[in-house]
Legacy VTK file of the C-alpha trace (Angstrom):
# vtk DataFile Version 3.0
C-alpha trace
ASCII
DATASET POLYDATA
POINTS 512 float
4.807 30.485 -46.422
4.644 26.806 -47.379
7.298 25.878 -44.901
5.277 27.409 -42.178
1.958 25.848 -43.422
3.802 22.177 -43.481
5.192 23.230 -39.971
2.027 23.903 -38.578
0.524 20.866 -40.192
3.155 18.554 -38.859
2.266 19.931 -35.343
-1.361 19.437 -35.690
-0.687 15.570 -36.749
1.860 15.186 -33.800
-0.986 16.642 -31.252
-3.568 14.399 -32.815
-1.490 11.172 -32.709
-0.753 11.769 -29.255
-4.289 12.445 -28.296
-5.061 9.328 -30.043
-2.600 7.253 -28.323
-3.829 8.473 -24.926
-0.978 10.893 -24.316
-2.425 13.617 -22.197
-5.891 11.811 -22.452
-6.372 12.721 -18.735
-6.096 15.979 -18.972
-9.473 16.989 -20.365
-11.689 15.151 -17.921
-14.787 16.724 -16.736
-14.323 15.763 -13.192
-10.968 17.539 -13.235
-12.782 20.952 -12.881
-13.686 19.929 -9.192
-9.924 19.260 -8.150
-8.117 21.914 -6.280
-4.654 21.461 -7.166
-3.397 24.137 -4.825
-4.141 21.542 -2.027
-2.164 18.932 -0.804
-2.471 15.756 -2.587
-5.380 13.235 -1.495
-4.199 10.108 -0.089
-6.051 6.880 -1.833
-5.465 3.960 0.412
-5.770 0.364 -1.565
-6.441 -2.798 0.275
-4.911 -6.109 -1.232
-4.207 -9.361 -0.288
-0.572 -10.028 0.116
2.472 -10.217 2.845
3.736 -6.682 3.041
7.257 -6.313 1.504
10.130 -5.180 3.253
13.006 -4.620 0.502
11.884 -1.013 -0.294
11.357 -1.679 -4.010
7.492 -1.173 -3.902
7.636 1.997 -2.318
9.845 2.941 -5.271
7.474 1.607 -7.737
4.516 3.540 -5.789
6.707 6.858 -5.763
6.986 6.626 -9.693
3.142 6.097 -10.050
2.451 8.917 -7.604
4.379 11.453 -9.582
1.701 10.625 -12.441
-1.213 10.617 -10.212
-0.248 13.750 -8.265
-0.152 15.438 -11.965
-3.355 14.094 -13.075
-5.782 14.182 -10.255
-3.554 15.668 -7.139
-3.973 12.247 -5.492
-1.285 9.821 -4.284
-1.900 6.057 -3.797
-1.014 3.986 -0.538
-1.365 0.385 -0.180
-2.621 -1.684 2.975
-1.855 -5.246 2.992
-3.785 -8.147 4.431
-1.311 -11.013 4.860
-1.851 -14.303 3.409
-2.045 -16.063 6.584
-5.825 -16.605 7.644
-6.344 -14.192 4.712
-10.094 -14.174 4.880
-10.775 -13.784 8.367
-8.375 -10.798 8.753
-9.600 -9.330 5.373
-13.365 -9.418 6.673
-12.233 -8.148 10.191
-10.578 -4.979 8.840
-13.555 -4.098 6.614
-16.053 -4.784 9.522
-14.201 -2.895 12.133
-14.067 0.527 10.359
-10.623 1.455 11.958
-8.458 1.377 8.990
-8.720 4.246 6.482
-9.530 2.617 3.056
-10.598 3.886 -0.203
-10.290 1.010 -2.662
-10.805 -2.543 -1.876
-9.654 -5.489 -3.937
-12.344 -8.250 -3.482
-13.933 -11.230 -5.207
-17.010 -13.133 -5.201
-15.829 -16.541 -4.929
-12.941 -16.366 -2.540
-13.023 -12.871 -0.453
-16.729 -12.706 0.315
-17.625 -9.941 -1.926
-21.573 -10.241 -1.666
-21.437 -10.603 2.083
-19.314 -7.382 2.444
-21.580 -5.600 0.065
-24.729 -6.462 1.535
-23.535 -5.870 5.095
-22.821 -2.292 4.053
-18.660 -2.427 3.808
-18.912 -1.244 0.338
-20.052 2.157 -0.923
-23.011 1.682 -3.466
-21.936 3.373 -6.852
-24.428 4.663 -9.114
-23.880 4.654 -13.143
-23.956 8.464 -13.130
-21.025 8.583 -10.480
-19.228 5.745 -12.314
-19.929 7.728 -15.921
-18.198 10.816 -14.264
-15.249 9.665 -12.013
-14.588 6.476 -13.880
-15.350 7.286 -17.447
-12.895 4.674 -19.368
-13.825 1.856 -17.431
-17.492 2.481 -17.360
-17.640 2.368 -21.291
-15.659 -0.737 -21.117
-18.239 -2.641 -19.026
-21.364 -3.935 -20.784
-24.845 -3.080 -19.104
-25.289 -6.984 -18.575
-21.654 -6.877 -16.623
-22.897 -4.029 -14.456
-26.156 -6.114 -13.618
-23.455 -8.719 -12.338
-22.048 -6.215 -9.991
-25.525 -4.670 -8.644
-27.603 -5.485 -5.700
-31.130 -4.030 -5.106
-30.441 -1.557 -7.883
-26.960 -0.432 -6.797
-23.567 -1.312 -8.043
-21.094 -2.261 -5.751
-18.123 -3.530 -7.643
-16.139 -2.842 -10.688
-15.404 -6.174 -12.511
-12.324 -7.552 -13.920
-14.157 -8.107 -17.287
-11.287 -7.441 -19.569
-8.976 -10.057 -18.424
-8.978 -13.925 -19.358
-7.807 -16.258 -16.674
-8.228 -19.764 -15.676
-8.056 -20.660 -11.872
-9.620 -23.812 -11.925
-7.840 -26.239 -9.631
-6.514 -29.897 -10.048
-3.097 -32.177 -9.504
0.007 -31.167 -11.082
1.755 -34.415 -11.516
4.884 -36.299 -13.017
4.218 -37.730 -16.193
7.215 -39.695 -16.306
6.022 -41.702 -13.335
2.331 -41.880 -14.711
4.224 -43.536 -17.911
5.900 -45.951 -15.586
2.777 -46.953 -14.064
1.053 -47.696 -17.379
-1.369 -44.787 -17.182
0.287 -42.268 -19.639
-1.948 -39.153 -19.120
-3.948 -38.773 -15.901
-7.532 -37.899 -16.964
-9.635 -39.317 -14.061
-9.844 -40.154 -10.487
-9.464 -43.783 -11.082
-6.131 -42.833 -12.952
-5.021 -40.463 -10.172
-5.679 -43.520 -7.342
-3.584 -45.959 -9.446
-0.528 -43.124 -9.795
-0.506 -42.617 -6.161
-0.267 -46.484 -5.431
2.252 -46.864 -7.968
4.422 -43.888 -6.243
3.658 -45.319 -2.718
4.953 -48.995 -3.890
7.763 -47.828 -6.037
9.304 -44.537 -4.672
9.845 -45.122 -0.977
11.816 -41.459 -0.851
8.426 -39.791 -1.689
5.683 -38.608 0.019
3.018 -39.037 -2.413
1.149 -36.074 -1.713
2.138 -33.808 1.202
-0.777 -31.963 2.086
-1.483 -30.092 5.257
-4.920 -31.619 6.040
-6.508 -28.176 5.841
-7.258 -27.583 2.225
-10.529 -29.409 0.908
-10.878 -27.838 -2.677
-10.168 -31.541 -3.942
-13.514 -32.634 -2.355
-15.268 -30.026 -4.809
-13.250 -31.107 -7.427
-14.245 -34.801 -7.086
-17.990 -33.693 -7.097
-17.559 -31.771 -10.238
-15.670 -34.533 -12.024
-18.392 -37.070 -11.343
-21.340 -35.001 -12.111
-21.565 -31.809 -13.959
-22.216 -29.826 -11.089
-22.153 -26.060 -11.167
-21.440 -24.844 -7.502
-22.434 -21.372 -6.216
-19.292 -19.825 -5.131
-20.576 -16.831 -3.292
-22.366 -19.117 -0.670
-18.865 -20.263 0.661
-15.828 -21.911 -0.720
-17.078 -25.187 -0.035
-19.350 -24.938 -3.008
-22.342 -26.517 -0.665
-25.104 -25.418 -3.133
-25.761 -25.608 -6.793
-27.040 -27.190 -9.611
-26.450 -30.046 -12.086
-26.266 -28.999 -16.050
-29.179 -31.201 -16.815
-31.534 -29.318 -14.362
-30.230 -25.539 -13.800
-33.468 -24.750 -12.190
-33.176 -27.044 -9.308
-30.784 -26.296 -6.146
-29.037 -29.137 -4.480
-26.280 -30.068 -2.676
-24.085 -32.987 -3.512
-22.459 -33.085 0.103
-26.048 -33.660 1.790
-27.603 -36.082 -1.256
-26.544 -38.499 -3.539
-23.721 -41.264 -3.692
-20.650 -39.014 -5.125
-19.962 -37.645 -1.551
-19.907 -41.241 -0.065
-17.466 -42.539 -2.903
-15.200 -39.762 -2.154
-15.264 -40.347 1.312
-14.152 -44.191 0.773
-11.396 -42.999 -1.722
-10.118 -40.616 0.861
-10.322 -43.300 3.796
-8.255 -45.532 1.582
-5.815 -43.136 0.876
-5.332 -42.283 4.301
-4.775 -46.064 5.074
-2.283 -46.602 2.512
-0.501 -43.859 3.694
-0.505 -41.021 0.810
-0.135 -38.081 3.072
1.884 -37.886 6.450
0.111 -39.288 9.591
-1.388 -36.499 11.617
-0.013 -34.092 8.999
2.980 -33.472 11.307
6.330 -31.591 9.555
4.818 -30.876 6.463
7.008 -29.002 4.432
6.497 -26.531 1.295
4.769 -29.165 -1.158
5.772 -26.977 -4.212
9.352 -27.146 -3.217
9.398 -30.740 -2.410
7.757 -31.286 -5.909
10.601 -29.516 -7.606
13.226 -31.571 -5.747
11.538 -35.019 -6.079
10.240 -35.449 -2.528
6.332 -35.453 -3.562
4.606 -36.492 -6.605
1.949 -34.031 -6.834
0.982 -30.419 -6.091
-2.620 -29.279 -5.940
-3.053 -25.928 -7.492
-4.583 -24.169 -10.292
-4.194 -23.740 -13.934
-2.529 -20.366 -13.669
0.136 -21.646 -11.108
0.688 -24.380 -13.252
1.912 -22.732 -16.562
3.382 -19.700 -15.216
5.434 -21.246 -12.083
5.341 -24.858 -11.468
5.945 -26.321 -15.113
8.533 -23.783 -16.172
10.785 -24.185 -12.931
10.171 -28.342 -13.442
11.433 -27.823 -16.853
14.572 -26.515 -15.408
15.338 -28.429 -12.162
13.948 -31.909 -13.597
13.269 -31.575 -17.390
12.804 -35.472 -17.447
9.821 -35.206 -15.092
7.502 -34.045 -18.021
5.096 -32.324 -15.649
1.490 -32.239 -16.606
-1.778 -31.276 -15.296
-5.131 -33.453 -14.372
-7.745 -30.579 -13.785
-10.805 -30.926 -11.846
-13.958 -32.091 -14.109
-11.365 -33.541 -16.802
-13.152 -36.574 -16.980
-16.620 -35.430 -17.470
-15.586 -32.064 -19.352
-16.890 -29.799 -16.616
-15.258 -26.743 -16.626
-16.602 -23.445 -15.429
-15.432 -19.991 -16.687
-13.768 -17.658 -14.195
-16.365 -15.012 -12.921
-15.642 -11.422 -13.968
-16.146 -11.163 -10.113
-13.376 -13.177 -8.998
-11.376 -10.010 -9.115
-13.305 -6.768 -8.703
-12.733 -3.563 -7.016
-14.886 -2.036 -4.554
-15.113 1.258 -2.753
-14.857 1.252 1.019
-17.803 2.549 2.837
-16.095 4.984 4.831
-13.628 6.323 2.183
-13.179 9.957 2.626
-12.704 10.556 -1.029
-14.656 8.031 -3.061
-14.671 10.264 -6.201
-10.937 10.612 -6.256
-10.725 6.766 -5.529
-12.531 6.266 -8.788
-10.273 8.693 -10.433
-7.163 7.002 -9.590
-8.724 3.315 -10.432
-9.636 4.465 -13.980
-6.047 5.795 -14.397
-4.350 2.644 -13.250
-6.641 0.518 -15.083
-6.494 2.592 -18.505
-3.276 3.978 -18.779
-0.514 2.000 -19.888
2.325 3.538 -17.971
0.504 3.176 -14.921
-0.960 -0.097 -15.584
2.567 -1.367 -16.201
3.878 0.188 -12.659
1.126 -1.587 -10.926
1.266 -5.054 -12.883
5.194 -5.098 -13.521
7.066 -2.555 -11.664
9.881 -0.095 -13.082
11.414 -1.107 -16.393
14.769 -1.809 -16.412
14.493 -3.019 -12.631
11.603 -5.075 -12.201
11.188 -6.316 -16.007
12.174 -5.642 -19.522
11.062 -6.029 -22.707
13.114 -8.283 -24.961
13.506 -8.017 -28.634
10.775 -10.804 -28.974
8.519 -8.278 -27.608
7.917 -10.431 -24.406
8.668 -9.828 -20.783
11.735 -10.968 -19.032
14.096 -10.085 -15.858
16.846 -7.303 -16.452
20.378 -8.806 -16.103
21.504 -8.977 -12.527
17.793 -9.327 -11.122
17.512 -10.535 -7.773
14.025 -11.425 -6.406
15.183 -10.715 -2.845
16.396 -7.359 -3.419
14.191 -6.345 -6.435
10.807 -7.831 -6.373
7.668 -5.879 -5.492
4.285 -6.795 -3.837
1.314 -4.399 -5.531
-0.822 -7.494 -6.154
-3.179 -5.551 -8.651
-5.627 -8.434 -9.482
-8.933 -6.231 -9.691
-8.833 -4.840 -13.191
-6.455 -6.357 -15.351
-6.592 -6.178 -19.293
-5.644 -8.394 -21.889
-4.944 -5.560 -24.174
-2.407 -4.362 -21.541
-0.587 -7.541 -20.348
2.639 -8.536 -21.470
3.317 -12.083 -21.981
6.063 -13.643 -19.933
9.057 -15.119 -21.508
9.341 -17.587 -18.754
5.825 -19.249 -18.659
5.009 -22.761 -20.275
2.875 -21.190 -23.422
2.738 -24.256 -25.228
1.422 -26.446 -22.420
-1.098 -23.493 -21.615
-2.364 -23.129 -25.056
-2.966 -26.739 -25.278
-5.088 -26.757 -22.345
-6.482 -23.457 -23.373
-7.751 -25.328 -26.486
-9.499 -27.895 -24.573
-10.880 -25.295 -21.978
-12.410 -23.298 -24.651
-14.374 -26.197 -26.326
-15.766 -27.283 -22.990
-16.161 -24.326 -20.357
-19.581 -22.958 -19.570
-20.121 -19.304 -18.517
-20.298 -19.161 -14.800
-24.339 -19.084 -14.348
-24.841 -17.529 -10.803
-23.578 -14.106 -11.229
-26.636 -12.448 -11.320
-28.616 -14.183 -8.859
-28.917 -12.620 -5.665
-28.298 -15.572 -3.455
-25.784 -14.120 -0.954
-28.490 -12.010 1.232
-27.519 -10.772 4.644
-30.551 -13.203 6.090
-29.010 -15.968 4.018
-25.653 -15.467 5.153
-26.574 -15.342 8.837
-28.666 -18.551 8.589
-25.831 -20.428 6.807
-23.482 -19.665 9.694
-24.447 -22.844 11.576
-24.303 -24.959 8.158
-20.707 -23.596 7.468
-19.694 -24.627 11.151
-20.718 -28.223 10.212
-18.502 -28.356 7.227
-15.798 -26.818 9.301
-15.981 -29.422 11.823
-16.451 -32.634 9.401
-15.034 -31.756 6.169
-11.172 -31.666 6.727
-11.398 -34.960 8.465
-13.533 -36.645 5.642
-11.247 -35.072 2.869
-8.251 -36.877 4.207
-9.927 -39.854 6.155
-9.133 -38.530 9.638
-12.013 -40.630 11.896
-12.135 -44.001 13.313
-15.523 -45.081 11.973
-16.373 -46.439 8.288
-16.811 -43.654 5.745
-20.330 -44.366 5.368
-21.034 -43.895 9.029
-18.584 -40.692 9.192
-21.047 -39.264 6.071
-24.140 -40.016 7.917
-23.305 -38.413 10.954
-21.974 -35.263 8.893
-25.507 -35.061 7.057
-27.487 -35.678 10.284
-25.748 -32.528 11.839
-26.281 -30.622 8.634
-30.026 -31.620 8.558
-30.066 -30.272 12.478
-28.267 -26.858 11.150
-31.043 -26.085 8.596
-29.513 -27.155 5.384
-33.006 -28.330 3.870
-34.626 -25.244 4.951
-31.704 -23.309 3.321
-31.771 -25.212 0.174
-35.711 -24.616 -0.033
-34.760 -20.713 0.525
-32.201 -20.780 -2.335
-34.791 -22.450 -4.517
-37.309 -19.774 -3.672
-34.734 -16.957 -4.704
-33.609 -18.707 -7.910
-37.334 -19.440 -8.553
-38.299 -15.924 -8.482
-35.311 -14.408 -10.314
LINES 1 513
512 0 1 2 3 4 5 6 7 8 9 10 11 12 13 14 15 16 17 18 19 20 21 22 23 24 25 26 27 28 29 30 31 32 33 34 35 36 37 38 39 40 41 42 43 44 45 46 47 48 49 50 51 52 53 54 55 56 57 58 59 60 61 62 63 64 65 66 67 68 69 70 71 72 73 74 75 76 77 78 79 80 81 82 83 84 85 86 87 88 89 90 91 92 93 94 95 96 97 98 99 100 101 102 103 104 105 106 107 108 109 110 111 112 113 114 115 116 117 118 119 120 121 122 123 124 125 126 127 128 129 130 131 132 133 134 135 136 137 138 139 140 141 142 143 144 145 146 147 148 149 150 151 152 153 154 155 156 157 158 159 160 161 162 163 164 165 166 167 168 169 170 171 172 173 174 175 176 177 178 179 180 181 182 183 184 185 186 187 188 189 190 191 192 193 194 195 196 197 198 199 200 201 202 203 204 205 206 207 208 209 210 211 212 213 214 215 216 217 218 219 220 221 222 223 224 225 226 227 228 229 230 231 232 233 234 235 236 237 238 239 240 241 242 243 244 245 246 247 248 249 250 251 252 253 254 255 256 257 258 259 260 261 262 263 264 265 266 267 268 269 270 271 272 273 274 275 276 277 278 279 280 281 282 283 284 285 286 287 288 289 290 291 292 293 294 295 296 297 298 299 300 301 302 303 304 305 306 307 308 309 310 311 312 313 314 315 316 317 318 319 320 321 322 323 324 325 326 327 328 329 330 331 332 333 334 335 336 337 338 339 340 341 342 343 344 345 346 347 348 349 350 351 352 353 354 355 356 357 358 359 360 361 362 363 364 365 366 367 368 369 370 371 372 373 374 375 376 377 378 379 380 381 382 383 384 385 386 387 388 389 390 391 392 393 394 395 396 397 398 399 400 401 402 403 404 405 406 407 408 409 410 411 412 413 414 415 416 417 418 419 420 421 422 423 424 425 426 427 428 429 430 431 432 433 434 435 436 437 438 439 440 441 442 443 444 445 446 447 448 449 450 451 452 453 454 455 456 457 458 459 460 461 462 463 464 465 466 467 468 469 470 471 472 473 474 475 476 477 478 479 480 481 482 483 484 485 486 487 488 489 490 491 492 493 494 495 496 497 498 499 500 501 502 503 504 505 506 507 508 509 510 511
């Protein structure tokens, strides 16, 4: 009798432990009563940004994931890729066309036109009741204030990546050994960077100082944020055209249109163009990062994540004497904005044939460790392994061309489920993060409805002026003086309605 009692007790403990650990935790959801498991599984198509892989490994991972999804919610996942080449235009074209059958759409407010797509009707409005029922675990882990940041006119349009810490602020990755030769040490201002470039140009004849393609203009905003504590509104174009200064957050400004900093930036870029910092006419530009590894260029312009996860570790192997370091935009005045929880978010497509099932699938991917691992890392033993130190590395014999996968799940990551990659430069990262944590501000504009359909429409001629002038100004590619070029730029902005638009944005802020 005692033996039977203790056996039953042991079984009960195991069952309770399994439930507490999440085993079978998706078996008793209320929504499962609505699922007909006798029918063919529903296909949920997930759109992400990335180049479609061709080595067959991603399909293997998705097959493993689908075994779980079919069992739990009678659904399977398919992936639709929007290539990195001209990704934003192609992304918007796919969503606008309605010709691709989609369900889950990865999006972002500061780089993937999340609000323009939500407001134009490309995303399905989601009620709290719908999310509570079909996406219950995620719903409980998002606060009311965070749901408000995902809402427009009372409807929720996105699920935020609110449980993941990331830094995607940009800057210049440079050779600290060369900076020390130049008598600078650590680069911590644009004046230091200017001195570094001039030293490289004079003393390293085999190097292209910065082998840029002449298209990227993010360093322009980086300069403006370095010279003033400016907080751009990222929802209103990646240029950061409008925002406010931290000493007066109630006044909308455009440092491109007013003030001296943009003129000073234009002068500096013109001087770099005349000095030959980049290739003339940007002909025969190579992969800037690969050139950096091989000693053919002195900087890479990228963000914090890229610095400590890839470039620093690679340089430590290829050129350990280089002492690679990072000058982040805003460093000289400690102007750093935390990444918005809508930098990576998930939406449900307007024409989804199975929106409820799509939410179920998302909830499982985000909250079940096994499914999460498949989406983030692949199959254990093939794409990754956990070593004796508890960190992630590659299995013996791993070959990236043969074994890599591309699922690009950047729309619901969680710190709790992330593995620490043994290959990353963690010491450098933690040193940076210590500085970041002391100085970073919360992104101030998440809850302000700047990006309305009317605003987006009226903004188009202003964006066209930026498209026309900013690449040229950002690389000194014009024949007149910087002052004259900026004056022409500002005159065309005025004609395009920038002053009227600034007043409208001010009214939105005032009424919020």
